[in-house]
C-alpha positions in Angstrom: -47.6 -13.9 92.7 -49.2 -11.6 89.8 -46.3 -10.2 90.2 -44.6 -12.9 88.0 -47.2 -13.5 85.8 -46.5 -10.1 85.1 -42.8 -10.0 85.1 -43.2 -13.8 83.0 -45.0 -11.6 80.7 -42.9 -8.8 80.0 -40.0 -11.4 79.6 -42.0 -12.9 76.8 -43.5 -9.8 74.9 -39.2 -8.6 75.2 -38.5 -12.8 73.2 -41.4 -11.8 70.9 -39.8 -8.1 70.7 -36.3 -9.5 70.1 -37.4 -12.5 67.9 -39.8 -10.2 65.5 -36.3 -7.1 65.3 -33.7 -10.6 64.0 -36.2 -11.6 61.5 -36.8 -7.9 60.3 -32.9 -7.6 60.3 -32.3 -11.4 58.4 -34.8 -9.8 56.2 -32.9 -7.3 54.9 -29.7 -8.7 55.1 -31.3 -11.7 52.8 -33.0 -8.6 50.4 -29.7 -6.6 50.5 -28.5 -10.5 49.1 -30.7 -10.7 46.4 -29.9 -7.8 45.3 -27.0 -8.4 45.5 -26.7 -11.3 43.3 -29.2 -10.0 40.7 -26.6 -7.9 39.9 -23.9 -10.1 40.1 -26.7 -12.0 37.5 -27.1 -8.5 35.7 -23.3 -8.4 34.9 -23.1 -12.5 33.6 -25.6 -12.1 31.7 -24.4 -9.4 29.4 -20.9 -10.9 29.5 -22.4 -14.0 28.5 -24.2 -11.6 25.9 -20.6 -11.0 24.3 -19.3 -14.3 24.6 -22.4 -15.4 22.7 -22.0 -12.2 20.0 -18.1 -13.2 19.3 -18.8 -16.4 19.2 -21.3 -16.1 16.9 -18.9 -13.9 14.8 -16.3 -16.1 15.3 -18.5 -19.6 13.4 -19.6 -16.9 10.2 -15.6 -15.8 9.7 -15.6 -20.0 9.8 -18.0 -20.8 7.2 -16.7 -18.1 4.8 -12.7 -19.2 5.4 -14.7 -22.9 4.2 -16.5 -21.6 1.7 -13.4 -19.6 0.2 -11.5 -22.8 1.2 -14.0 -25.2 -1.0 -14.0 -22.8 -3.7 -10.2 -22.8 -3.8 -10.0 -26.4 -3.9 -13.3 -26.8 -6.4 -10.5 -24.0 -8.6 -7.3 -26.6 -7.5 -9.2 -29.4 -9.0 -10.2 -28.2 -12.6 -6.2 -26.7 -12.4 -5.4 -29.9 -12.7 -8.3 -31.5 -15.0 -6.1 -28.9 -17.3 -3.3 -29.5 -16.2 -4.3 -33.8 -17.1 -5.7 -32.8 -20.5 -3.0 -30.3 -21.3 -0.1 -33.0 -20.0 -2.9 -35.9 -22.8 -2.2 -33.2 -25.4 1.2 -32.9 -25.3 1.2 -36.7 -25.4 -0.2 -37.1 -28.9 1.3 -34.3 -30.2 4.3 -36.0 -29.3 3.6 -39.1 -31.0 1.8 -37.4 -34.4 5.1 -35.8 -34.7 7.3 -38.9 -33.7 5.0 -40.4 -37.0 5.4 -37.4 -39.6 9.0 -37.8 -38.7 9.6 -41.2 -38.9 7.2 -40.2 -42.4 10.3 -38.2 -43.3 13.4 -40.6 -42.2 11.4 -43.2 -44.3 9.7 -42.4 -46.6 7.7 -44.9 -49.5 9.7 -45.9 -52.3 7.1 -43.5 -54.9 8.4 -40.2 -52.8 12.1 -41.1 -52.0 13.5 -40.1 -55.4 11.5 -36.5 -54.7 12.6 -35.7 -52.0 15.4 -35.9 -52.5 15.9 -33.5 -55.4 13.6 -31.3 -52.9 15.8 -31.1 -50.8 19.3 -30.6 -52.7 16.8 -27.6 -54.2 16.0 -26.4 -50.9 20.4 -26.1 -49.6 21.3 -25.0 -53.0 18.2 -21.9 -52.5 19.5 -21.4 -48.8 23.2 -21.2 -50.2 22.4 -19.0 -53.0 20.0 -17.1 -50.7 22.9 -16.3 -47.6 25.8 -15.3 -50.2 23.3 -13.0 -51.3 23.0 -11.6 -48.3 26.5 -11.8 -48.2 27.4 -10.1 -50.4 24.5 -7.2 -49.9 26.7 -6.9 -46.4 30.0 -6.7 -48.4 28.8 -3.7 -50.0 
């Protein structure tokens, strides 16, 4: 009976030894897995850092483009305002020229005789000048 006690103590010791060996193997495997997970996380962190930097650069470019577009839009608005003012000035000039031409076409009675004489005089002066030029080129 004593042998059975020794044998069972030996079996219990061997069982405990096997449990300890398997626990050590499991812990080593877990340690290796944790190391691999740590390496994977480092690679992921490196890639995320690169993506973050590229995203920041893209945001900076986007902001610069938006600012440039805003500046160009302001310039375009200024140009549009200038075109409106130019249109108003042109309309005002057209009205002024029409008013002058109406005044010239229908002068007041007191200036009508004077304007007719001035017209005849300028026509005569122009004819004399052109004849003089014609004679000058013939010779």
